[in-house]
N, C-alpha and C positions, 0 to 999 in steps of 0.2 A: 262475497256472503257466504256466510255457514250454513250451513243443512239441519237442522237443530233435530234431530232423532232422537226418538224414545222405546225405546227396545222392550217385548214382551214376549217370551219365554217359558217352556213347560218346565225347564230343568234351571236351575244355581247357575252351572259348568258349563254349558248350553251358554246361557246373558252372558259370561265372564270372559268365555272368546270372543264372543263377537261384539264385547266391549275392547277388546285386546286388541283386533285389527282393525277398527274405527278409529282407534283413540290418536295416531299419529296423522291423520289424514288432516288437511289445512284446510278443506273446506267442510269438513263435517265436524258437526259437535254432537257428542251423545250425552244427551241434557238428562236424563232418566232411564231406570230397568226394571221391570219389575218377573218376577216369575210368578205362574197358578198358585203356587203352594200358600202364598199369602192373600189377604182378604180380598178377593178380587173383585168385587164392587167398589170396595173403598179406593182400593189403588187402581182403578178404571177410572173412577171419579177424579184422585188424582192426574194420574197422567193426563185425560182429555186437559184439563186447568191448565196445563204446560202448555196446550198448544203445539206441541212440536210442527212440523213440517210432514217429519214421514214418521209412522207407527212402524216396527220392525216386528215382525213374528213369526213363530215357526208355525206350521201346518199343525203339528200335534196338539197343539194348545188352541188352534184357531175357533174351535166350534164355540167352547164355553167362554173363552174372550168375544167371538161377535157378536154372540147369544148376550151377553152380561155387556152389551154397552147401551144405553138408554136411549128411547126409539129418538131419531132425528137428531139427535148429540152431533153425531158426525157432519150433518149437511149443514149445523149451525159454524161447526167449526170449519179451519181450512186442511188439517191433518188428513194427510193420504197414506192407504194401507197396504205394507208389500209383505207375502206372507214369501218365508224360505220353506218349496216344497219338498214331500217326500216321495217314495214312489205311489203313495193313494194320489197325486195328483192326476195321475194320466188314467185314471179309474175314473173321474167322477164325469158324471152327465149335466145334460144340457144343462138342467134346473140347478143342480148345487152350484156349477160354475157361475148361472144366472145371480143364486142366490147372494154368493158370493162379492161378487159386483156391484149388485143392489146394497148392497151392504158397507160398502164405500170401497175396497180391495182395488187397486188399481193396478197392482203387478205382485206376478207370481214368477216366483227360483226356482226353475227347474234343479230335479236332484244331483245334476252333476254340477251345479251352478260352483264356480268359485270366488277367494275373494273380490279380482279383479271384475267380475260379470255383478258384481253382488254392489259396489260400488259406481260401476255402470248407471244401473236398474235404480241406485237411490237420485243420482244427480239426471235419470232420465226422467223419473216422475215426478222430480222437486221441479222442472221445467215444465211440465203439462201436460206428459207421454203418458199412453200404458204400457205396461211392462208382461206382456201376455206372447207366450208361446202363438207363432200362427193358425197353427190346427187348431189351439182352442178358439182363436176370434173367429173362423171361418165354421166352425162346427155350432157356434152360437144364431152366427150370421145367418146359414140357412137352414134355420129353424122360425127367423123372427117373420111373425103375419105382419102382411099389409104396411110395414114401416113403409115404403116408398109412397104411398100413398098418403100416409098419415104427414111426410116432412116436406111435402110442397115443394118440393124443389124440381129444378130443370132435371132434362137426362142427363146431364154433364156433370154438374153438381152430385148428382145420384153417385152416381160413378165413381167421384172425388171422396164423397161421404164413406162409400165400401170398401175403398182401398183406406183410409185414414183409418178404420177399424180394425181393417185387419194386421195393422201397425206400420206401414209405408211412410219412407219418411218424401216430402215433395218431391224432391231428386227423384225419387225411384217412380212417385207418381206417374210424374211429366215423360218421364222415360216409355213407360206401362199407355200413355195417353197418345202418346206422339206429340205434346202440347211442351211451350216451354216450362221452366222451374218458376218464372215472373208470372206466367200464366196461373200455373197455380194456384200460389199468394196468393192471387185476385179472388179465382175463383173462393177461397178460403174463406175471405174478409168476408164477402157477400152472403156467404153459407152464414156466417159465426153470426152477418148481422139479421139474417134472415130468423135463425132459430134463437137468437136472444143470448148465444155464449160466447164465452170468449177466446177459448183455445183449442186443442184437439184433444183433451181432455174429456172439458164438455160436453164436445161435441160425441165424445163415444159413448159413454153414459148417460145421456141424451135420449136414444138410438136405444140403446138397452131398455131403459124407460118405459117407452113407445113397446119395445116387443112386451115389454113387461102387460103393463094396459091391456093390448089385444087377446094374450093368451088369456085374460081376467075377463073380457068383455065377451 
């Protein structure tokens, strides 16, 4: 099954370069590409109407791009956003990072990322994972207020949620908690059922939403 990609870039050369990198991948299909110079609102509407699996956008264009997306449009869509980061990504504060995630960003590629890492990120995000550096996630997690109380989970389940939000896979969580991988899977299934989510990505976003509500309350 091919991953349907839409590309949004700040300039046409960058856009063409990304298309070239992805065009020969058997499991990736670039269905559309857009640049910030064109009519932004019209292009965003057109892109969202195509319902791509993943939107790949470069960070220098992300502010206008994300601000121009109609409210709640991504929540009604299955599209997930990966940003190609520049050096400013490491300077983002907690609120800026949280704002990106709440807007639908589920992956940020670091400035040193190459084509292979980008392809891995596309596949991971398509499969329902977050692709964010662990230090970014830890920065957000340590700022969460009253999250554990509102999640309504058992102690072990809270530990697993914390590890999932840090980007660890089941095998790594099992090693850290000294339990079997199958036990981790069983805990995950119970957590998903309790919180009404279906995968790791939805679980992480649910956690960030709780943090957002706590900050505003």
